[in-house]
N, C-alpha and C positions, 0 to 999 in steps of 0.2 A: 613362490616365485623367488628367484635368486636376486640378491642385491648386486647392483653394479657400481663400479667406482665412478669417480668424477669424470672420467673420460669415456665411460660406457663400456669398460672392459673389466671382466672379472678374472682374477688370477686363477690358475689351475688349482692351487691349494685352497681356494676359497677364503683367503685371508684378507679380503677387502680390496680397496683400490691399490694400484701400483704406486710406489713412492714417486714423488715429483722428479721428473727428468729421467725416469727409468728407461723410456723408449727413445730417448734422444741420442743422437750420434754426434761425435765431435766433427766440426767442420774444419777442414784444413785451409790454411792460408794459401793463396795462389802463389806460384813461383814467378818471381819478377826477373826478367831477362836484363842483362847489362846492355849498354849502348852497343858494345862490340858484337854481342850475340844477336841483337836485333839487326844490325848492319849486315852480318853474315847471312842471316835468314832472308833478308830482302834481296841481297845480291845473289843468293842461290836460286832465286825464282827463275824458272826456265824461260818464261816468255814475258814480254812487256805487260800483257794483260794480268798475269799472276803477280808481277811486281807491283802493279798499280793497286791490285786488291790488297796485298800485304801492307803497302804504304798507307792506304785508306784506313784499314783496320787499326794500324798502329797510331796514325795521326789523329784519328777521331775517337778512338776508344770504344767504338761500337762493337756489338756482337756480330758473329758470323751470320746469323739468321737475319739481323737487321741489314747487313750489307747485301744479302741475297735479294732483299725486297726493295732496295734503294732504286729510285727512279731519277732520271735526269732532272725532272722538275723539282725534286727535293733539294737540289744543290743551289745555293744562293749566289754563286759567283758569276 
């Protein structure tokens, strides 16, 4: 029976477990928009509904999927 590494993967060469971090990828930092870019984006929305969606996303910092599941009863105003 072949020996497996710490993560349960055997390298093709049979040289033991892979080195730490061998299968990790670098995460990129998100691009941050300036106030002017955000303003242009919101103003470019075609309808009042889309503008409201963009303003809610920007104002709350929630994800798009969270906004899609938002209910009126979730709002405390």
